[in-house]
DSSP file (Angstrom, degrees, kcal/mol; ACC not computed):
  #  RESIDUE AA STRUCTURE BP1 BP2  ACC     N-H-->O    O-->H-N    N-H-->O    O-->H-N    TCO  KAPPA ALPHA  PHI   PSI    X-CA   Y-CA   Z-CA
    1    1 A M              0   0    0      0, 0.0     2,-0.3     0, 0.0    28,-0.2   0.000 360.0 360.0 360.0 131.0   10.7    0.2  -11.1
    2    2 A A  E     -A   28   0A   0     26,-3.2    26,-2.2    12,-0.0     2,-0.4  -0.802 360.0-146.5-113.9 156.4    9.6   -0.4   -7.5
    3    3 A V  E     -AB  27  15A   0     12,-3.3    12,-2.2    -2,-0.3     2,-0.4  -0.988   3.1-152.5-126.4 128.9    6.7   -2.4   -6.2
    4    4 A A  E     +AB  26  14A   0     22,-3.3    21,-3.2    -2,-0.4    22,-1.1  -0.822  30.4 155.1 -95.6 139.7    4.6   -1.6   -3.1
    5    5 A Y  E     -AB  24  13A   0      8,-2.5     8,-3.0    -2,-0.4     2,-0.3  -0.955  24.4-153.6-154.0 168.2    3.0   -4.6   -1.3
    6    6 A C  E     -AB  23  12A   0     17,-1.9    17,-3.4    -2,-0.3     6,-0.2  -0.967   8.1-142.3-143.6 162.2    1.7   -5.8    2.0
    7    7 A F    >   -     0   0    0      4,-0.7     3,-1.6    -2,-0.3    15,-0.1  -0.311  55.3 -69.5-105.9-163.7    1.3   -9.0    3.9
    8    8 A T  T 3  S+     0   0    0      1,-0.3    14,-0.0    -2,-0.1    56,-0.0   0.489 126.0  66.3 -74.7  -1.3   -1.6   -9.9    6.2
    9    9 A N  T 3  S-     0   0    0      2,-0.2    -1,-0.3    42,-0.0     3,-0.1   0.520 105.9-121.1 -94.5  -6.2   -0.6   -7.4    8.9
   10   10 A G    <   +     0   0    0     -3,-1.6    42,-2.0     1,-0.3     2,-0.4   0.468  63.1 142.5  83.3   1.3   -1.4   -4.4    6.6
   11   11 A V  B     -C   51   0B   0     40,-0.2    -4,-0.7     1,-0.0     2,-0.4  -0.629  47.2-132.8 -78.3 131.1    2.2   -3.0    6.8
   12   12 A I  E     -B    6   0A   0     38,-3.0    38,-0.4    -2,-0.4     2,-0.3  -0.695  25.6-177.3 -89.5 133.5    3.3   -1.5    3.4
   13   13 A H  E     -B    5   0A   0     -8,-3.0    -8,-2.5    -2,-0.4     2,-0.4  -0.904  12.8-153.6-124.1 154.3    6.7   -2.4    2.0
   14   14 A V  E     +B    4   0A   0     -2,-0.3     2,-0.2   -10,-0.2   -10,-0.2  -0.999  30.6 138.5-130.8 131.5    8.4   -1.2   -1.1
   15   15 A D  E     -B    3   0A   0    -12,-2.2   -12,-3.3    -2,-0.4     3,-0.1  -0.840  64.5 -87.0-152.7-174.0   11.1   -3.3   -2.9
   16   16 A Q  S    S+     0   0    0     -2,-0.2     2,-0.3   -14,-0.2   -12,-0.1   0.708 108.6  16.5 -79.6 -21.1   12.2   -4.2   -6.4
   17   17 A E  S    S-     0   0    0    -14,-0.2    -1,-0.1   -15,-0.0   -14,-0.1  -0.984  81.0-107.5-148.6 158.8    9.8   -7.2   -6.6
   18   18 A C        -     0   0    0     -2,-0.3     3,-0.1    -3,-0.1   -14,-0.1  -0.775  40.3-129.1 -88.7 119.7    6.7   -8.5   -4.8
   19   19 A P    >   -     0   0    0      0, 0.0     3,-1.9     0, 0.0     2,-0.1  -0.242  33.9 -85.7 -67.3 156.9    7.5  -11.5   -2.6
   20   20 A Q  T 3  S+     0   0    0      1,-0.3     3,-0.1     3,-0.0     0, 0.0  -0.388 116.7  23.6 -59.9 134.4    5.5  -14.7   -2.8
   21   21 A G  T 3  S+     0   0    0      1,-0.3    -1,-0.3    -3,-0.1     2,-0.2   0.307  97.8 116.0  90.4  -8.2    2.5  -14.5   -0.5
   22   22 A A    <   -     0   0    0     -3,-1.9    -1,-0.3   -15,-0.1   -15,-0.2  -0.576  66.7-122.9 -91.1 156.8    2.4  -10.7   -0.5
   23   23 A L  E     -A    6   0A   0    -17,-3.4   -17,-1.9    -2,-0.2     2,-0.1  -0.890  26.8-132.3 -98.4 117.8   -0.5   -8.6   -1.9
   24   24 A P  E     +A    5   0A   0      0, 0.0   -19,-0.3     0, 0.0     3,-0.1  -0.432  25.6 178.2 -69.3 142.5    0.7   -6.2   -4.6
   25   25 A I  E     -     0   0A   0    -21,-3.2     2,-0.3     1,-0.4    51,-0.2   0.785  58.0 -36.6-107.7 -54.5   -0.5   -2.6   -4.2
   26   26 A A  E     -A    4   0A   0    -22,-1.1   -22,-3.3    49,-0.1    -1,-0.4  -0.978  47.7-145.4-165.1 164.0    1.1   -0.6   -7.0
   27   27 A S  E     +A    3   0A   0     -2,-0.3     2,-0.3   -24,-0.2   -24,-0.2  -0.974  38.3 100.1-138.8 155.3    4.3   -0.3   -9.0
   28   28 A G  E    S-A    2   0A   0    -26,-2.2   -26,-3.2    -2,-0.3    -2,-0.0  -0.984  70.7  -8.8 164.0-167.1    6.1    2.6  -10.6
   29   29 A D     >  -     0   0    0     -2,-0.3     4,-2.9   -28,-0.2     5,-0.2  -0.348  63.0-129.4 -56.0 131.6    9.0    4.9  -10.2
   30   30 A S  H  > S+     0   0    0      1,-0.2     4,-2.6     2,-0.2     5,-0.2   0.895 104.4  46.6 -55.6 -47.7   10.5    4.5   -6.7
   31   31 A H  H  > S+     0   0    0      1,-0.2     4,-2.4     2,-0.2    -1,-0.2   0.939 116.0  44.3 -63.0 -47.8   10.4    8.2   -5.8
   32   32 A K  H  > S+     0   0    0      2,-0.2     4,-2.4     1,-0.2    -2,-0.2   0.884 113.7  51.3 -64.8 -38.7    6.9    8.8   -7.1
   33   33 A L  H  X S+     0   0    0     -4,-2.9     4,-2.7     2,-0.2     5,-0.2   0.939 111.6  46.0 -65.1 -47.2    5.6    5.6   -5.4
   34   34 A H  H  X S+     0   0    0     -4,-2.6     4,-2.7    -5,-0.2     5,-0.2   0.921 113.1  50.7 -60.2 -44.1    7.1    6.5   -2.0
   35   35 A E  H  X S+     0   0    0     -4,-2.4     4,-1.3    -5,-0.2    -2,-0.2   0.917 112.6  46.2 -60.5 -44.6    5.7   10.0   -2.3
   36   36 A C  H  X S+     0   0    0     -4,-2.4     4,-1.3     2,-0.2     3,-0.3   0.931 113.7  47.8 -64.3 -47.6    2.3    8.7   -3.1
   37   37 A L  H  X S+     0   0    0     -4,-2.7     4,-2.9     1,-0.2     3,-0.4   0.908 109.2  53.3 -62.2 -42.9    2.3    6.1   -0.4
   38   38 A E  H  < S+     0   0    0     -4,-2.7    -1,-0.2     1,-0.2    -2,-0.2   0.810 112.5  45.6 -64.1 -29.2    3.5    8.6    2.2
   39   39 A G  H  < S+     0   0    0     -4,-1.3    -1,-0.2    -3,-0.3    -2,-0.2   0.697 124.0  30.9 -84.6 -19.8    0.6   11.0    1.3
   40   40 A M  H  < S+     0   0    0     -4,-1.3    -2,-0.2    -3,-0.4    -3,-0.2   0.688  98.9  85.3-113.9 -24.2   -2.1    8.3    1.2
   41   41 A A  S  < S-     0   0    0     -4,-2.9     2,-0.4    -5,-0.2    11,-0.2  -0.303  81.1-104.0 -80.1 163.7   -1.2    5.6    3.8
   42   42 A T  E     -D   51   0B   0      9,-2.3     9,-3.0    -2,-0.0     2,-0.5  -0.725  34.2-130.7 -83.4 135.1   -2.0    5.6    7.5
   43   43 A L  E     -D   50   0B   0     -2,-0.4     7,-0.2     7,-0.2     6,-0.0  -0.772  20.8-131.7 -91.2 128.4    1.1    6.4    9.6
   44   44 A A    >   -     0   0    0      5,-3.1     3,-2.2    -2,-0.5     4,-0.1  -0.151  33.2 -91.7 -72.3 171.4    1.7    3.9   12.5
   45   45 A W  T 3  S+     0   0    0      1,-0.3    -1,-0.1     2,-0.1    -2,-0.0   0.713 123.7  62.9 -58.9 -22.9    2.4    5.0   16.0
   46   46 A D  T 3  S-     0   0    0      3,-0.1    -1,-0.3     1,-0.0    -2,-0.0   0.469 104.8-127.4 -83.4   0.0    6.1    5.0   15.4
   47   47 A N  S <  S+     0   0    0     -3,-2.2    -2,-0.1     2,-0.2     3,-0.1   0.695  96.3  66.6  61.4  21.7    5.8    7.8   12.8
   48   48 A K  S    S+     0   0    0      1,-0.1     2,-0.3    -4,-0.1    -1,-0.1   0.565  73.6  85.2-131.9 -42.9    7.7    5.6   10.2
   49   49 A T        -     0   0    0      1,-0.0    -5,-3.1    -6,-0.0     2,-0.4  -0.502  64.8-145.3 -76.2 130.2    5.6    2.5    9.4
   50   50 A L  E     - D   0  43B   0    -38,-0.4   -38,-3.0    -2,-0.3     2,-0.3  -0.806  18.4-169.1 -97.1 136.2    3.0    2.9    6.6
   51   51 A L  E     -CD  11  42B   0     -9,-3.0    -9,-2.3    -2,-0.4   -40,-0.2  -0.870  31.8 -98.7-123.5 154.3   -0.2    1.0    6.9
   52   52 A I    >   -     0   0    0    -42,-2.0     3,-1.7    -2,-0.3     4,-0.4  -0.586  50.9-110.7 -66.9 124.6   -3.2    0.3    4.6
   53   53 A P  T 3  S+     0   0    0      0, 0.0    18,-0.2     0, 0.0    -1,-0.1  -0.355  99.5  11.2 -59.6 135.2   -5.9    2.8    5.5
   54   54 A G  T >> S+     0   0    0      1,-0.1     3,-0.9    -2,-0.0     4,-0.6   0.291  93.8 114.0  82.4 -10.1   -8.9    1.1    7.2
   55   55 A F  G X4 S+     0   0    0     -3,-1.7     3,-1.1     1,-0.3    12,-0.1   0.893  72.4  53.9 -61.8 -41.9   -7.0   -2.2    7.7
   56   56 A G  G 34 S+     0   0    0     -4,-0.4    -1,-0.3     1,-0.3     8,-0.1   0.692 107.4  51.9 -68.7 -18.1   -7.0   -2.0   11.4
   57   57 A F  G <4 S+     0   0    0     -3,-0.9    -1,-0.3     6,-0.1    -2,-0.2   0.514  81.2 117.2 -94.4  -6.8  -10.8   -1.5   11.6
   58   58 A A    <<  -     0   0    0     -3,-1.1     3,-0.1    -4,-0.6    -3,-0.0  -0.385  50.9-159.3 -65.5 135.8  -11.5   -4.6    9.4
   59   59 A E  S    S+     0   0    0     -2,-0.1     2,-0.3     1,-0.1    -1,-0.1   0.594  70.1   9.7 -93.1 -12.6  -13.5   -7.2   11.2
   60   60 A N  S  > S-     0   0    0      1,-0.1     4,-1.8     0, 0.0     3,-0.2  -0.935  86.4 -88.8-155.7 176.6  -12.6  -10.2    9.0
   61   61 A E  H  > S+     0   0    0     -2,-0.3     4,-2.5     1,-0.2     5,-0.2   0.841 120.7  56.9 -63.6 -35.2  -10.3  -11.2    6.2
   62   62 A D  H  > S+     0   0    0      1,-0.2     4,-2.4     2,-0.2    -1,-0.2   0.912 107.7  47.4 -63.4 -42.1  -12.7  -10.1    3.5
   63   63 A E  H  > S+     0   0    0      2,-0.2     4,-2.0     1,-0.2    -1,-0.2   0.853 110.6  52.6 -68.2 -34.5  -12.8   -6.6    4.9
   64   64 A K  H  X S+     0   0    0     -4,-1.8     4,-2.1     2,-0.2    -2,-0.2   0.931 110.5  47.2 -64.3 -45.3   -9.0   -6.5    5.1
   65   65 A L  H  X S+     0   0    0     -4,-2.5     4,-2.8     1,-0.2    -2,-0.2   0.903 109.8  53.4 -63.2 -40.9   -8.8   -7.6    1.4
   66   66 A D  H  X S+     0   0    0     -4,-2.4     4,-2.5     1,-0.2    -1,-0.2   0.898 108.0  51.1 -59.4 -40.6  -11.3   -4.9    0.5
   67   67 A A  H  X S+     0   0    0     -4,-2.0     4,-2.3     2,-0.2    -1,-0.2   0.908 111.6  47.0 -63.8 -42.4   -9.2   -2.3    2.2
   68   68 A V  H  X S+     0   0    0     -4,-2.1     4,-2.7     2,-0.2    -2,-0.2   0.929 113.3  48.2 -64.7 -45.6   -6.1   -3.4    0.3
   69   69 A L  H  X S+     0   0    0     -4,-2.8     4,-2.3     2,-0.2    -2,-0.2   0.903 113.0  47.3 -63.9 -41.8   -7.9   -3.5   -3.0
   70   70 A E  H  X S+     0   0    0     -4,-2.5     4,-2.2     2,-0.2    -1,-0.2   0.921 113.5  47.8 -66.0 -43.5   -9.4    0.0   -2.5
   71   71 A F  H  X S+     0   0    0     -4,-2.3     4,-2.6    -5,-0.2     5,-0.2   0.916 110.9  51.9 -62.9 -42.5   -6.1    1.5   -1.4
   72   72 A S  H  X S+     0   0    0     -4,-2.7     4,-2.7     1,-0.2     5,-0.2   0.917 109.1  50.4 -58.7 -44.7   -4.4   -0.1   -4.4
   73   73 A R  H  X S+     0   0    0     -4,-2.3     4,-2.2     1,-0.2    -1,-0.2   0.921 112.2  46.8 -60.4 -44.7   -7.0    1.4   -6.7
   74   74 A L  H  X S+     0   0    0     -4,-2.2     4,-2.3     2,-0.2    -2,-0.2   0.891 112.9  48.4 -66.9 -40.4   -6.5    4.8   -5.2
   75   75 A V  H  X S+     0   0    0     -4,-2.6     4,-2.7     2,-0.2     5,-0.2   0.939 112.3  48.5 -65.7 -46.9   -2.7    4.6   -5.4
   76   76 A E  H  X S+     0   0    0     -4,-2.7     4,-2.1   -51,-0.2    -2,-0.2   0.905 111.8  50.5 -59.3 -41.6   -2.7    3.5   -9.0
   77   77 A Q  H  X S+     0   0    0     -4,-2.2     4,-1.7    -5,-0.2    -1,-0.2   0.914 111.2  48.1 -62.6 -43.5   -5.1    6.3   -9.9
   78   78 A S  H  X S+     0   0    0     -4,-2.3     4,-1.3     1,-0.2    -2,-0.2   0.901 110.3  51.2 -65.0 -41.9   -2.9    8.8   -8.2
   79   79 A L  H  X S+     0   0    0     -4,-2.7     4,-0.6     1,-0.2    -1,-0.2   0.873 107.8  53.0 -64.4 -36.9    0.2    7.5  -10.0
   80   80 A R  H >< S+     0   0    0     -4,-2.1     3,-0.9     1,-0.2    -1,-0.2   0.881 105.8  53.9 -65.4 -37.6   -1.5    7.7  -13.4
   81   81 A R  H 3< S+     0   0    0     -4,-1.7    -1,-0.2     1,-0.2    -2,-0.2   0.839 104.9  55.3 -64.7 -32.2   -2.4   11.4  -12.7
   82   82 A E  H 3<        0   0    0     -4,-1.3    -1,-0.2     1,-0.2    -2,-0.2   0.633 360.0 360.0 -77.1 -13.8    1.2   12.2  -12.0
   83   83 A Q    <<        0   0    0     -3,-0.9    -1,-0.2    -4,-0.6    -2,-0.1   0.494 360.0 360.0 -75.9 360.0    2.4   10.8  -15.4
């Protein structure tokens, strides 16, 4: 089981557990989770780093949190459809 999470910079990480202070996005099979994230996240300028969609346009912390929560909802919904 893998966990996708981000910190306050909006960069998405995947690991075996969500570190303290990170915002969890979704959890599930590692391959399916990576596939889902790669299809739904915003790709950074380096063509490797995955970002929360809309995070860079947020004007304050509340809007950043809203972007994370909405993305989390969409990823979880997508993972449920694949089961």
